[in-house]
N, C-alpha and C positions, 0 to 999 in steps of 0.2 A: 504494499500500499504506499508507494513512494510519494503520492501527491493527492490528486483529486480523482483517482480511479482505483478500483480493486484490481490487483495484479496477482494472478490472472482474474479475469472477469468471472469465470466459472472454475471452481476447484472441484475435482472429483476424487473421492476417497472411499475406502472401505468402511463399512459399518464399524463404529467404535473408534474411528480415526479422529485425529485432532488437527484443527487448523490454527496456526499462529497468526494473529493479527498484529503486524508490526506497525507501530505508530511512530513516525519520525517527529521532527519538531513541530509540524503542523497538526493541530488538535483534531481529533475525530471522535465520534460516538457511533455505535452500531446497534441498530435494532433488527431483529429477525421477524419475518412474517409470523403472525400468530397462528401457528399450526401445531398439532400434536407432535411432541418430540423435539420441538425447537430448543436450542440452547438458550441460556440466559443472555439477555442483551448486555452490551458494553455501554453503560450509561455515561453521561457527562461529557467532558472535554478532555480526552486522554491524549497525551503527547509524551514522546521520549520513553516509550516502553513497549513491551510485547505482551499481549494477553492471549491466552489459548482458550479454545472452546472445543469440547468433544461432541461428536455427532453420533448418537447411538441408534437412530431410526433411519431405515432405508426410505429415502424420498429426496426430492429437490427442495432445498431451503433457500429462500430469497432473503437478502438483507439490504439495508440502505444505511447511509451515513446520515446522522441526524443534523449535521452541521453544514453539509454541502449538497445542495439540490442536484439530482441527477446522478449522484454517486451511488450506484447500485451494483450488487454482485450476487452470485449464486454458489451454493455448495451442493453438489450432487453426490449423495451417499448411496453406494451400491453394496450388494451383499458380499 
């Protein structure tokens, strides 16, 4: 997440896998689509740290940055 886009836009991982959200000096907050199995949001204005989220349900999860309009991403969890 180097700036104003999720890199990659869509991450694919196996069930139970983890995504590391790397926040550089530019602050971000991440909310996930309200669906069963979605991980906890990353609230507030996070900068200069890495926060991990585990994905235990097989499905496509959509997320968006709460601070930057149009900054959307997806996590595709496969069996």
